[in-house]
DSSP file (Angstrom, degrees, kcal/mol; ACC not computed):
  #  RESIDUE AA STRUCTURE BP1 BP2  ACC     N-H-->O    O-->H-N    N-H-->O    O-->H-N    TCO  KAPPA ALPHA  PHI   PSI    X-CA   Y-CA   Z-CA
    1    1 A M              0   0    0      0, 0.0     0, 0.0     0, 0.0     0, 0.0   0.000 360.0 360.0 360.0 132.5  -12.6  -20.3   18.2
    2    2 A P        -     0   0    0      0, 0.0     2,-0.2     0, 0.0     0, 0.0  -0.296 360.0-149.8 -65.2 152.3  -14.5  -16.9   18.4
    3    3 A D     >  -     0   0    0     30,-0.0     4,-1.6    31,-0.0     3,-0.3  -0.486  33.9 -82.6-113.0-174.4  -15.8  -15.6   15.1
    4    4 A L  H  > S+     0   0    0      1,-0.2     4,-2.0     2,-0.2     3,-0.4   0.910 125.9  54.8 -57.8 -48.2  -16.4  -12.1   13.7
    5    5 A E  H  > S+     0   0    0      1,-0.3     4,-2.1     2,-0.2    -1,-0.2   0.869 104.5  55.9 -58.5 -40.0  -19.8  -11.7   15.5
    6    6 A H  H  > S+     0   0    0     -3,-0.3     4,-1.5     1,-0.2    -1,-0.3   0.892 110.3  44.2 -60.8 -39.5  -18.1  -12.5   18.8
    7    7 A Y  H  X S+     0   0    0     -4,-1.6     4,-1.8    -3,-0.4    -1,-0.2   0.812 110.3  55.7 -81.3 -25.1  -15.7   -9.7   18.3
    8    8 A K  H  X S+     0   0    0     -4,-2.0     4,-2.7     2,-0.2    -2,-0.2   0.853 107.5  50.6 -65.0 -37.1  -18.4   -7.3   17.1
    9    9 A K  H  X S+     0   0    0     -4,-2.1     4,-2.1    -5,-0.2    -2,-0.2   0.847 107.4  50.3 -71.7 -32.4  -20.2   -7.9   20.2
   10   10 A L  H  <>S+     0   0    0     -4,-1.5     5,-2.9     2,-0.2    -1,-0.2   0.872 112.6  48.6 -66.4 -40.0  -17.3   -7.2   22.3
   11   11 A A  H ><5S+     0   0    0     -4,-1.8     3,-1.8     3,-0.2    -2,-0.2   0.928 109.3  52.4 -63.2 -44.5  -16.8   -3.9   20.4
   12   12 A E  H 3<5S+     0   0    0     -4,-2.7    -2,-0.2     1,-0.3    -1,-0.2   0.904 111.4  47.3 -65.7 -37.7  -20.5   -3.0   20.7
   13   13 A K  T 3<5S-     0   0    0     -4,-2.1    -1,-0.3    -5,-0.2    -2,-0.2   0.357 114.7-120.0 -84.7  11.8  -20.2   -3.6   24.5
   14   14 A K  T < 5 +     0   0    0     -3,-1.8     2,-1.5     1,-0.2     3,-0.3   0.880  54.7 158.6  60.6  39.6  -17.0   -1.5   24.6
   15   15 A H     >< +     0   0    0     -5,-2.9     4,-1.9     1,-0.2    -1,-0.2  -0.579   6.9 156.5 -94.0  70.9  -14.8   -4.3   26.0
   16   16 A W  H  >  +     0   0    0     -2,-1.5     4,-3.3     1,-0.2     5,-0.2   0.878  66.8  54.0 -68.4 -39.3  -11.6   -2.7   24.7
   17   17 A K  H  > S+     0   0    0     -3,-0.3     4,-2.5     1,-0.2    -1,-0.2   0.901 111.2  46.7 -66.7 -38.0   -9.3   -4.4   27.2
   18   18 A K  H  > S+     0   0    0      2,-0.2     4,-2.6     1,-0.2    -1,-0.2   0.918 115.1  46.4 -71.8 -39.8  -10.6   -7.9   26.2
   19   19 A L  H  X S+     0   0    0     -4,-1.9     4,-2.5     2,-0.2    -2,-0.2   0.927 114.1  48.5 -67.6 -42.5  -10.3   -7.0   22.4
   20   20 A Q  H  X S+     0   0    0     -4,-3.3     4,-2.2     1,-0.2    -2,-0.2   0.947 114.2  46.1 -63.1 -45.0   -6.8   -5.5   22.9
   21   21 A S  H  X S+     0   0    0     -4,-2.5     4,-1.8    -5,-0.2    -2,-0.2   0.899 112.9  49.1 -62.8 -43.1   -5.7   -8.6   24.9
   22   22 A A  H  X S+     0   0    0     -4,-2.6     4,-1.0     1,-0.2    -1,-0.2   0.870 112.4  49.5 -65.2 -34.3   -7.2  -10.9   22.3
   23   23 A Y  H  < S+     0   0    0     -4,-2.5     3,-0.3    -5,-0.2    -1,-0.2   0.891 109.7  49.5 -71.0 -36.1   -5.5   -9.1   19.5
   24   24 A E  H  < S+     0   0    0     -4,-2.2    -1,-0.2     1,-0.2    -2,-0.2   0.860 119.0  39.2 -69.8 -34.9   -2.1   -9.1   21.2
   25   25 A K  H  < S+     0   0    0     -4,-1.8    -1,-0.2    -5,-0.2    -2,-0.2   0.511 100.5  91.7 -94.0  -4.0   -2.3  -12.8   21.8
   26   26 A S  S  < S-     0   0    0     -4,-1.0     2,-0.1    -3,-0.3    -3,-0.0  -0.300  72.9-107.8 -93.9 169.7   -4.0  -14.0   18.6
   27   27 A N     >  -     0   0    0     -2,-0.1     4,-2.3     1,-0.1     5,-0.2  -0.266  45.2 -92.4 -85.1-177.5   -2.8  -15.3   15.3
   28   28 A E  H  > S+     0   0    0      1,-0.2     4,-2.1     2,-0.2     5,-0.2   0.876 123.1  54.5 -64.9 -37.6   -3.1  -13.3   12.1
   29   29 A E  H  > S+     0   0    0      1,-0.2     4,-1.5     2,-0.2    -1,-0.2   0.904 110.5  44.9 -59.7 -44.6   -6.4  -14.8   11.1
   30   30 A T  H  > S+     0   0    0      2,-0.2     4,-2.3     1,-0.2    -1,-0.2   0.854 110.0  55.9 -74.1 -36.7   -8.0  -13.8   14.4
   31   31 A R  H  X S+     0   0    0     -4,-2.3     4,-2.8     1,-0.2    -1,-0.2   0.899 104.6  54.0 -61.3 -39.4   -6.3  -10.2   14.3
   32   32 A L  H  X S+     0   0    0     -4,-2.1     4,-2.1     1,-0.2    -1,-0.2   0.891 108.7  48.8 -67.5 -36.4   -8.0   -9.7   10.9
   33   33 A L  H  X S+     0   0    0     -4,-1.5     4,-2.6     2,-0.2    -2,-0.2   0.916 112.7  47.7 -65.2 -41.4  -11.4  -10.6   12.4
   34   34 A I  H  X S+     0   0    0     -4,-2.3     4,-2.5     2,-0.2    -2,-0.2   0.948 112.1  48.5 -67.4 -45.1  -10.8   -8.2   15.4
   35   35 A L  H  X S+     0   0    0     -4,-2.8     4,-1.2     1,-0.2    -1,-0.2   0.920 111.9  50.0 -63.4 -41.2   -9.7   -5.3   13.1
   36   36 A E  H >X S+     0   0    0     -4,-2.1     3,-0.6    -5,-0.2     4,-0.6   0.923 110.0  51.5 -61.8 -44.8  -12.8   -6.0   10.9
   37   37 A A  H >< S+     0   0    0     -4,-2.6     3,-1.6     1,-0.2     4,-0.3   0.908 104.0  57.4 -59.2 -42.9  -15.0   -5.9   14.1
   38   38 A L  H >< S+     0   0    0     -4,-2.5     3,-1.2     1,-0.3    -1,-0.2   0.814  97.1  64.1 -61.4 -28.5  -13.5   -2.6   15.1
   39   39 A G  H << S+     0   0    0     -4,-1.2    -1,-0.3    -3,-0.6    -2,-0.2   0.684 104.4  45.8 -63.9 -22.0  -14.6   -1.1   11.7
   40   40 A S  T << S+     0   0    0     -3,-1.6    -1,-0.3    -4,-0.6    -2,-0.2   0.393  96.3  96.2-101.0   5.0  -18.2   -1.7   12.7
   41   41 A A  S <  S-     0   0    0     -3,-1.2     2,-0.2    -4,-0.3   -29,-0.1  -0.411  90.7 -87.8 -86.9 163.7  -17.8   -0.2   16.2
   42   42 A A        -     0   0    0    -31,-0.2     2,-1.8     1,-0.1     5,-0.2  -0.524  49.8-108.9 -69.0 145.0  -18.7    3.3   17.2
   43   43 A A        +     0   0    0     -2,-0.2     2,-0.2    31,-0.1    -1,-0.1  -0.533  59.5 154.1 -86.7  90.8  -15.6    5.4   16.6
   44   44 A V     >  -     0   0    0     -2,-1.8     4,-2.2     1,-0.0     5,-0.2  -0.641  60.8 -93.3-104.9 171.8  -14.5    6.1   20.1
   45   45 A D  H  > S+     0   0    0      1,-0.2     4,-3.0    -2,-0.2     5,-0.2   0.869 122.1  55.7 -54.5 -40.3  -10.9    6.8   21.1
   46   46 A E  H  > S+     0   0    0      2,-0.2     4,-2.1     1,-0.2    -1,-0.2   0.919 108.8  45.8 -59.4 -46.8  -10.1    3.2   22.0
   47   47 A V  H  > S+     0   0    0     -5,-0.2     4,-2.4    -3,-0.2    -1,-0.2   0.936 114.6  48.3 -59.2 -47.5  -11.1    1.9   18.6
   48   48 A L  H  X S+     0   0    0     -4,-2.2     4,-3.0     1,-0.2     5,-0.3   0.888 108.4  54.4 -61.5 -41.4   -9.2    4.6   16.9
   49   49 A N  H  X S+     0   0    0     -4,-3.0     4,-1.7    -5,-0.2    -1,-0.2   0.891 110.2  45.9 -62.8 -42.2   -6.1    4.1   19.0
   50   50 A I  H  X S+     0   0    0     -4,-2.1     4,-1.5    -5,-0.2    -1,-0.2   0.934 116.1  45.6 -66.3 -45.2   -5.9    0.4   18.1
   51   51 A L  H  X S+     0   0    0     -4,-2.4     4,-2.0     1,-0.2    -2,-0.2   0.918 113.8  47.1 -67.9 -42.1   -6.5    0.9   14.4
   52   52 A I  H  X S+     0   0    0     -4,-3.0     4,-2.4     1,-0.2    -1,-0.2   0.867 108.3  56.4 -67.9 -33.5   -4.1    3.8   14.1
   53   53 A N  H  X S+     0   0    0     -4,-1.7     4,-2.0    -5,-0.3    -1,-0.2   0.840 108.6  47.0 -68.0 -32.0   -1.5    1.9   15.9
   54   54 A E  H  < S+     0   0    0     -4,-1.5    -2,-0.2     2,-0.2    -1,-0.2   0.834 110.7  52.5 -76.4 -32.0   -1.7   -0.9   13.4
   55   55 A V  H  < S+     0   0    0     -4,-2.0    -2,-0.2     1,-0.2    -1,-0.2   0.936 118.1  36.9 -67.8 -43.3   -1.6    1.5   10.5
   56   56 A N  H  < S+     0   0    0     -4,-2.4    -2,-0.2     1,-0.2    -1,-0.2   0.812 133.8  21.8 -78.0 -30.4    1.6    3.1   11.9
   57   57 A F  S  < S-     0   0    0     -4,-2.0    -1,-0.2    -5,-0.2    -2,-0.2  -0.550  85.6-175.2-137.7  67.7    3.3    0.0   13.2
   58   58 A P        -     0   0    0      0, 0.0     3,-0.1     0, 0.0    -3,-0.1  -0.340  31.9-141.1 -76.3 150.7    1.8   -2.9   11.4
   59   59 A L  S    S-     0   0    0      1,-0.3     2,-0.3    -2,-0.1   -31,-0.0   0.887  86.4 -26.2 -68.1 -40.9    2.5   -6.5   12.1
   60   60 A N  S  > S-     0   0    0      1,-0.0     4,-1.8    -3,-0.0    -1,-0.3  -0.941  74.9 -86.3-161.8-179.4    2.4   -7.1    8.4
   61   61 A E  H  > S+     0   0    0     -2,-0.3     4,-2.7     1,-0.2     5,-0.1   0.836 120.5  56.2 -68.1 -33.6    0.9   -5.7    5.3
   62   62 A Q  H  > S+     0   0    0      2,-0.2     4,-1.8     1,-0.2    -1,-0.2   0.883 110.0  43.8 -69.4 -37.0   -2.4   -7.7    5.6
   63   63 A T  H  > S+     0   0    0     -3,-0.2     4,-2.2     2,-0.2    -1,-0.2   0.857 112.7  53.6 -73.7 -31.0   -3.2   -6.4    9.1
   64   64 A Q  H  X S+     0   0    0     -4,-1.8     4,-2.4     2,-0.2    -2,-0.2   0.926 110.6  46.4 -60.2 -50.3   -2.2   -2.9    8.0
   65   65 A I  H  X S+     0   0    0     -4,-2.7     4,-2.5     1,-0.2    -2,-0.2   0.914 111.8  51.7 -59.8 -43.4   -4.7   -3.2    5.1
   66   66 A A  H  X S+     0   0    0     -4,-1.8     4,-2.2     1,-0.2    -1,-0.2   0.912 110.0  48.3 -65.1 -43.5   -7.4   -4.6    7.5
   67   67 A A  H  X S+     0   0    0     -4,-2.2     4,-1.7     1,-0.2    -1,-0.2   0.890 113.0  49.2 -70.3 -34.1   -6.9   -1.6   10.0
   68   68 A I  H  X S+     0   0    0     -4,-2.4     4,-1.8     2,-0.2    -2,-0.2   0.884 110.6  49.1 -63.5 -42.7   -7.1    0.8    7.0
   69   69 A N  H  X S+     0   0    0     -4,-2.5     4,-2.4     1,-0.2    -2,-0.2   0.866 110.6  51.5 -63.9 -37.1  -10.3   -0.8    5.7
   70   70 A A  H  X S+     0   0    0     -4,-2.2     4,-1.2     2,-0.2    -2,-0.2   0.873 108.3  50.4 -71.0 -35.7  -11.7   -0.6    9.2
   71   71 A L  H  X S+     0   0    0     -4,-1.7     4,-0.6     2,-0.2     7,-0.3   0.867 110.2  51.7 -65.7 -38.2  -10.9    3.1    9.5
   72   72 A G  H >< S+     0   0    0     -4,-1.8     3,-1.1     1,-0.2    -2,-0.2   0.912 106.1  55.1 -67.6 -39.7  -12.7    3.5    6.0
   73   73 A S  H 3< S+     0   0    0     -4,-2.4    -1,-0.2     1,-0.3    -2,-0.2   0.838 102.4  55.3 -63.8 -30.1  -15.7    1.7    7.4
   74   74 A L  H >< S-     0   0    0     -4,-1.2     3,-1.5     1,-0.2    -1,-0.3   0.646  92.0-174.5 -75.9 -16.1  -15.9    4.2   10.2
   75   75 A G  G X<  -     0   0    0     -3,-1.1     3,-2.0    -4,-0.6    36,-0.3  -0.238  62.1  -4.4  64.0-141.5  -16.0    7.0    7.6
   76   76 A S  G >  S+     0   0    0     34,-0.4     3,-1.9     1,-0.3    -1,-0.3   0.740 123.3  74.3 -61.2 -25.0  -16.0   10.6    8.8
   77   77 A Q  G <  S+     0   0    0     -3,-1.5     3,-0.4     1,-0.3    -1,-0.3   0.749  95.2  52.5 -62.1 -22.5  -16.0    9.3   12.4
   78   78 A A  G X   +     0   0    0     -3,-2.0     3,-2.4    -7,-0.3     4,-0.4   0.108  69.7 124.3-100.6  23.4  -12.3    8.3   11.9
   79   79 A S  G X   +     0   0    0     -3,-1.9     3,-1.7     1,-0.3     4,-0.3   0.826  62.8  69.5 -51.8 -32.0  -11.3   11.8   10.7
   80   80 A R  G >  S+     0   0    0     -3,-0.4     3,-0.6     1,-0.3     4,-0.3   0.825  94.6  56.9 -56.7 -27.3   -8.7   11.9   13.4
   81   81 A A  G X> S+     0   0    0     -3,-2.4     4,-1.9     1,-0.2     3,-1.0   0.644  77.0  95.3 -78.3 -13.5   -6.8    9.2   11.5
   82   82 A K  H <> S+     0   0    0     -3,-1.7     4,-2.1    -4,-0.4    -1,-0.2   0.774  81.2  52.9 -55.8 -34.0   -6.5   11.1    8.3
   83   83 A E  H <> S+     0   0    0     -3,-0.6     4,-2.4    -4,-0.3    -1,-0.3   0.866 109.3  50.3 -64.5 -37.1   -3.1   12.5    9.0
   84   84 A H  H <> S+     0   0    0     -3,-1.0     4,-2.1    -4,-0.3    -2,-0.2   0.891 112.2  46.3 -67.0 -39.0   -1.9    9.0    9.7
   85   85 A L  H  X S+     0   0    0     -4,-1.9     4,-2.0     2,-0.2    -2,-0.2   0.850 111.2  52.5 -69.2 -38.7   -3.3    7.8    6.4
   86   86 A T  H  X S+     0   0    0     -4,-2.1     4,-2.8    -5,-0.2     5,-0.2   0.939 108.0  50.8 -65.8 -48.1   -1.9   10.7    4.5
   87   87 A H  H  X S+     0   0    0     -4,-2.4     4,-1.2     1,-0.2    -2,-0.2   0.920 111.1  49.1 -57.1 -43.9    1.6   10.0    6.0
   88   88 A Q  H  < S+     0   0    0     -4,-2.1     3,-0.5     1,-0.2    -1,-0.2   0.932 113.2  47.0 -64.9 -41.9    1.3    6.3    4.8
   89   89 A M  H >< S+     0   0    0     -4,-2.0     3,-1.1     1,-0.2    -2,-0.2   0.895 109.9  53.0 -61.3 -49.1    0.2    7.4    1.3
   90   90 A N  H 3< S+     0   0    0     -4,-2.8    -1,-0.2     1,-0.3    -2,-0.2   0.719 115.9  38.3 -65.0 -22.4    2.9    9.9    1.0
   91   91 A H  T 3< S+     0   0    0     -4,-1.2     2,-0.4    -3,-0.5    -1,-0.3   0.225  93.2 111.6-111.5  10.7    5.7    7.4    1.9
   92   92 A L    <   -     0   0    0     -3,-1.1     2,-1.1    -4,-0.2     3,-0.1  -0.709  63.5-139.6 -92.0 132.2    4.3    4.4    0.1
   93   93 A D     >  -     0   0    0     -2,-0.4     4,-1.6     1,-0.2     3,-0.5  -0.833  20.4-167.2 -80.8  97.6    5.8    2.9   -3.0
   94   94 A E  T  4 S+     0   0    0     -2,-1.1     7,-0.2     1,-0.2    -1,-0.2   0.812  81.1  57.0 -68.8 -29.9    2.6    2.2   -4.8
   95   95 A A  T  4 S+     0   0    0      1,-0.2    -1,-0.2     2,-0.1    -2,-0.0   0.870 112.2  42.5 -69.1 -32.4    4.2   -0.1   -7.4
   96   96 A A  T  4 S+     0   0    0     -3,-0.5    -2,-0.2     1,-0.2    -1,-0.2   0.769 127.0  30.6 -80.2 -26.7    5.5   -2.3   -4.7
   97   97 A H     X  +     0   0    0     -4,-1.6     4,-2.4     1,-0.1    -1,-0.2  -0.476  65.3 155.3-131.7  61.7    2.4   -2.2   -2.6
   98   98 A P  H  > S+     0   0    0      0, 0.0     4,-2.0     0, 0.0     5,-0.1   0.843  75.8  51.0 -63.6 -33.8   -0.6   -1.8   -4.8
   99   99 A E  H  > S+     0   0    0      2,-0.2     4,-2.1     1,-0.2     5,-0.1   0.901 111.2  48.7 -66.4 -39.8   -3.1   -3.4   -2.5
  100  100 A L  H  > S+     0   0    0      1,-0.2     4,-2.4     2,-0.2    -1,-0.2   0.929 111.1  51.0 -65.2 -46.6   -2.0   -1.2    0.4
  101  101 A A  H  X S+     0   0    0     -4,-2.4     4,-2.0     1,-0.2    -1,-0.2   0.838 110.8  48.2 -63.6 -36.5   -2.3    1.9   -1.9
  102  102 A Q  H  X S+     0   0    0     -4,-2.0     4,-2.7    -5,-0.2    -1,-0.2   0.917 109.1  52.9 -66.2 -41.4   -5.8    0.9   -3.0
  103  103 A A  H  X S+     0   0    0     -4,-2.1     4,-2.9     2,-0.2    -2,-0.2   0.911 110.4  48.7 -61.6 -44.5   -6.9    0.4    0.6
  104  104 A L  H  X S+     0   0    0     -4,-2.4     4,-2.2     2,-0.2    -1,-0.2   0.928 112.0  48.2 -59.1 -46.5   -5.6    3.9    1.5
  105  105 A R  H  X S+     0   0    0     -4,-2.0     4,-1.9     2,-0.2    -2,-0.2   0.918 112.2  49.0 -57.7 -47.9   -7.3    5.5   -1.4
  106  106 A S  H  X S+     0   0    0     -4,-2.7     4,-2.4     2,-0.2    -2,-0.2   0.930 112.1  48.6 -58.4 -50.3  -10.6    3.7   -0.6
  107  107 A A  H  X S+     0   0    0     -4,-2.9     4,-1.9     1,-0.2    -2,-0.2   0.913 110.1  50.1 -56.9 -45.4  -10.4    4.7    3.1
  108  108 A M  H  X>S+     0   0    0     -4,-2.2     5,-1.0     2,-0.2     4,-0.5   0.855 109.9  50.9 -59.3 -42.3   -9.7    8.2    2.4
  109  109 A T  H ><5S+     0   0    0     -4,-1.9     3,-1.2     1,-0.2    -1,-0.2   0.915 108.0  54.0 -64.8 -43.7  -12.6    8.4   -0.1
  110  110 A K  H 3<5S+     0   0    0     -4,-2.4   -34,-0.4     1,-0.3    -2,-0.2   0.877 101.9  57.8 -58.2 -40.1  -14.9    6.9    2.6
  111  111 A M  H 3<5S-     0   0    0     -4,-1.9    -1,-0.3   -36,-0.3    -2,-0.2   0.701 102.0-139.6 -66.8 -19.7  -13.9    9.6    5.0
  112  112 A K  T <<5 +     0   0    0     -3,-1.2     2,-0.4    -4,-0.5    -3,-0.2   0.951  50.5 140.3  56.2  54.7  -15.1   12.1    2.5
  113  113 A T      < -     0   0    0     -5,-1.0     3,-0.3     1,-0.1    -1,-0.2  -0.929  48.2-154.2-121.3 151.0  -12.3   14.6    3.0
  114  114 A S  S >  S+     0   0    0     -2,-0.4     3,-1.1     1,-0.2    -1,-0.1   0.327  76.1  95.8-100.8   4.4  -10.6   16.5    0.3
  115  115 A D  T 3  S+     0   0    0      1,-0.2    -1,-0.2     2,-0.1    -7,-0.0   0.638  76.2  63.9 -63.9 -17.9   -7.4   16.9    2.3
  116  116 A F  T 3         0   0    0     -3,-0.3    -1,-0.2     1,-0.2    -2,-0.1   0.428 360.0 360.0 -92.7  -1.9   -5.9   13.9    0.6
  117  117 A D    <         0   0    0     -3,-1.1    -1,-0.2     0, 0.0    -2,-0.1   0.466 360.0 360.0 -77.0 360.0   -5.7   15.2   -3.0
C-alpha cells in the first residue's frame, strides 16, 4: 500500500490525474494521506480544486478536516480558498463540531488574512 511519501512524490511531479483517481478509488485512510500530501504541494489550481471540493462536499468530517488542514499548510498560496473556508465557518455549529471549527480557525490563521474576523 502506498504511503504518504508516495503521494507527496506524485504531487511533486504534478501527477494530478493519478492522485485524483487514487483519491476517488481509495478508502478513508488513504484519502487522508492524499489530502495531507496535497498540503505539501505547490498550490496550483489542480491542488486547490481537489481540496476545495473536499471542503465543500466532504465525504465525512475527517476528510473535510484533512482538506482544511492541507489548505492551511499551503498558507497564503491557498488564498483562493478563503471564501470557501469563510462560508463553512459562517454555517458551522461550533458546539456540534469543535474539531472542524478548530481546523477552520487554524487554516485561516495560517493564511494570514484578516478577512475572517
